[in-house]
N, C-alpha and C positions, 0 to 999 in steps of 0.2 A: 502494500500499499505505500503511494507517494504521501508528502506533508500534507498536501491539499486535502486529498481524501481522507487522512486520518483525521484533520482537523474539522471537517465537515461530518466526520462519524462522531467526533467527540463534544461536537457544540452545537447539537441539534436544538432547535428553539426557534421561537418567533422572533423575526427580525421587526426592529423599530427604528425610529429615527434618533438618532442620539439627541439628548437634552439640553446639551451646555455646548457654548460658543465661547471660544477664549479669544482673548486680544492678544496679539503678539506685536511688539513696538521694538524697533531696530533704533536705538537711541545712543546718542554720543554718551560718553561716560565723562560727566563735567557736574560741576557742584550746581545743585537746584534743579537737576532735572526732574526727580522724582517728586519732588514739593512742585513744581510747574504742573505734571501730569496729574498728581491727587487732586491738586486745586482747581483743575479744569472738571474734572469730575464731581467734586465737590460742589462748586458752581452749577453743575447741570443735575444735582441732587441723585447722583448715580455710586450706588454701593460698590465697594470691592469685596468679593465673596471669598477670593483665595488668589495668591500671586506668589510668584517665585522670579527673583532677578538672577540672571546670568550675566557677569561684568568682563569685561576684557580690558586691557590698559585703554583704548581709546572708544570703543562702543560696547554695547551691550544688547542682551536683550531682555524684555520684560514681559513676562506670560501673566495674564491675569483673567479670571472669570469675574464678571460684573452683572448688577443687575439688569442693565439695558445695554448689551453689546453694540447693537446696531448703532444705536442714538450716540454712544462714548466712541465707536471707531470714527463715525462722521464728524465728532466734535474734534476730536484729537488729529484727524487727518487736515482738518480745516486750521489747527494751531501750528501747523508744519511736520507734524510727526508721521512717519512711515508707519502705518498700523496696518494689519490684517485680520480678519476672523479665522479661525480655525475650528473644526469639529474636535473635541475631547469628550472624553467619558468621566462621569464621575461615579464612583462606586461606593457605597456605604460599607464600611468597616468597623468591626468592635472595638472598643477602646480598652483592648486588654493586651498583654505580651504575647507576640506570634500572630496577630491577625493580619498585619501587612504579610508577613512570611508564608501564611496560607493562601493568601490572593495571589501572591506572585508565584508561588508553586504552582496553584491552581492554571495560571498563565502558560508558565514553562512545560507544564504537563499536556498542554494542548497546542503545543509547539506555536505558541504566540509571543512576538517581540515586541516590548514597550520600547517608545522613544525616550519619553520621559516623563517622571510623574512628579507630584508634589500634594500637599495636603490642604485642606479646608476642613470645615464641619458644615453638618446640617444643622440649620437654625431652628428646624421644627423638633428633631430629635436629638440634638446635641451629641450625636455621633461623628465621629470623625469621617470624612470623604476623601478618598484617594481618586485624585484628580489626574488622568493618564492620556497621554497621547500615544496612537498606533497608527500605522499606515493607513491613509484614508480608505483605501479600498478594503480594509480588514474591520472596520469600526463596526458595521453591523454584525459580522459574524463575531467578533469578540463579545459585543455585548450580549447576544444569544447565547454565547457559550458561558459567560459568566453567570447567568439567569438560571441556566440550566445547572449549574453548579451552586445553587443556592444563595449568590451574592445578588444583592440590590442595586440595581441602578438607578442614578438619580436624574 
């Protein structure tokens, strides 16, 4: 059985549209950039639900899930930022030792590669949410796989 067939076999389940859009901003690494970005979102009354920053000597990538991604992206572009929206998944995990390992093991066992992850939390349940990015053509399959394995997508 090839890898695709194995993944299809291991990940049977209903396909649904991913529920989260992430903003990805490519920004100059200089003093005040984060303050400017968060100020723009504050002025628009857009809440940051989760974020991660990866910096380099001159430029960095800011990834964030916000309450109104389309409007946030439009406003940030208007302010001169290179911003795009990316499909990501949010998977609720238990707030206990080993829960992240169980989730990542389920993905590995199903031959699924994760590009990057970061944590947020579910404001309704107070449970951690793992935000993750996989290849765009795999996102529906990954969501179905994790649902079939008992994980809750948000």
